[in-house]
N, C-alpha and C positions, 0 to 999 in steps of 0.2 A: 609669447609663452610657448616654450617647445614641448614636443610630445613624440612619443615613440609610435611608429606605425608598423604593425605586423601585416606583411603582404598576404598572409593566409586568410586574414579576415575579409579581404577583397572577394573571396568566394566563400560565403557562409556554409555551403553544403560540405565543401572540402574541410573547412575548419571544424565543423561539427563531427565529421568522420574521424578527424585527427584527434580531437579531444576525447571522443568515445574510445578509440583504440588506446589512447594514452591512459585513460582511467581503468580500462580492463586490464592493461599490462601492469599497471601499479597494484591492482587488486590481486592479480595472479601471483605477483612477486610477494606481496604481503602474506597471502595464504600459504605460499611455499615456505616462507621463512617461519611462519607459525607452525607449520607441520614439522619442520626440522626440529624446532625448539621442543614441541610436545613429544615427538619420537625420542629425543635424546633424554628428556626427563623420564619418560616411561622405561627406557632401557636401563637407566640408572636405578629407578625404583624397583625394578624386577631383578636387579642384580647383573644386568648386562655389562660385559666388560670386566667382570670379576670372576674369581674362581667359583666353581660350583660347590666346592667344599666349605662348609660353614666353619668359621673359627669359633672355638668354644669360648664361652664367657667366663671371665675371671670370676670366682666366687670364694668367699671365706668359709664356706661350708662344703663338706665333702657329700657327693651325691651318693644316695643309697645304691647298693649293688643289686642289680636285677636278679630275680630268683630264676634258677635253671631247672629244668627237668619238668615232669608232669605235676600239675596241680589238680587236685580233685574238685569237681563241680557238684559233688554230692553233699547236700546239706547234713546228712547224717555224720559226715566226717568232721563237722564243726559243732560239737555240743555247746549248748547255751551255758551249761554249768559244769564245765570240766573240773573234776576233783572238788566237788561241791563242799565237802566237809574238811578240806585240807587246812583251812584257816580258822575253823570253828573254835571258839573258847571252850575248853572242857568244863568250865564252871557253869556254863549255860545249858540248861536241859533242852532235849529235843522239842518238848512242848512249847518252849520259849523261844525256839528257832535256832538251838544250838546243833551240835553234831547229832546226826540221826534224824533230822527234821524231814518229815515226809510231805508236808504241805496239805494235810487233810483239812478241809474246811476253808482253804485259801485258794485264791486265783493266781494263775501265772499263764505265760504263753511261751512255748518252746517250739511251736510248729510254723512260725512264720518264715516266709521265704527269704532266701539269701538277698542281702543289700550289698550292691556293689559287685566287684569281680574278685574272687579269691586270688587271681593271678596279679593284681595290682601290686606295685611295689611300695612298700611303706617308707615313710620318711620323706625328706626333701624340705624345701622351703616355700612357704605360702606368702605371697605378697598381695597387698590390697591397696588401691588408690583411695585416698580420702582428700576432698578438696579442702577441708578445714581441719584444723587441730581440735580434737574433742574437748569440751569443757569439763567433763568429768568421765572416769571410767567405772564408776559404781553402777550397780544394777538398779538400784532404787533411790528415790530422792529427786531433788530438783535437777533438771536437765538430763536426767538419765534415760529417758524415753527416746532413744536414738537407735537407728538401724545398726550403726557401729557397736554400740554397747550390747545390743541383743546378740550380734554376731560373735563378739569377744566372749560374752557370757556362755553361749553354746559350746565354744571351743575350750573354756577353762573350767566351767563347773559342770558336774555330772548330776543330772536329774534322778530323782527315784525311779521314774518310768519314763519311756520315750514312746513316740508314735511312729509306726511303720509308715514310710513315705507313700506306699502304694495303697495299702489296705486301711490305714489309719487305726490299726489295732494297737492296743497297749503292748509294750514289750518291756521285759526286765532291763534295768539299768543298775543303779546303785541298789535297788530292792529287787530281790528275786521273787517274792510273793506279796500279795496285798489282799486286804479284806475291806469291804464296804458295808456299813451297817444298813439294815432294811430302810431306815428313815433318810439314809444319805447324809447323815450328820457326822459320822465317825468314820475315819479312814485309818487303817492300821497297815504298817509295812514291816516286812521281814527283810532287814539289811543283809546284803551278801556277806558271809563270814569271811571271804577273801578280799573284801574291800579294805583299802589302806588310805590313811590321809597322807598329806604331803610329807610328813615325817616318817612315813612307813610304819606308824604304830597301827595296832589293830583297832577295829571299830567294834563296839560291842553289838551283838545280834539282838 
């Protein structure tokens, strides 16, 4: 039976040094190749080798134009009820919430701090990732209690009142004023005369 004989094995110490040096060289080469691959991927991920100028993404919606000039940061310049009686129904008396309504005996809130930044540009497109198609888009009923439905409802439907995100105080929304009976069993709301339905028809106050 034939066999191959490596003369280096005749000197075990020399053979051990050779094998150790060979393994270290292979490890060094492997690490160097890995470093080159990682550095290349990092360069591409950070935009290396490409122009620093980003290419605009194609969109089928026009971007809102940015507002120019100075924008007031004074809350007094943003009244809660601008032209409060402009949309009032003349057939509704002031005591019933019509034109000239003063709010005596009712609650409201016009002193809350600004929410957001008046310099923010309105409009644009909001995109939200959802892993599953919703079973329903209704707000109430079977399978309606989902985060997606709650988010859509807040963007589509306006509540009578809202809560300030910082102070949690009630703020006017669809209703300008409200009353709560002493026994907390009856709630009355005065609907904003300027509120409109989707068909732009007036709401009765």
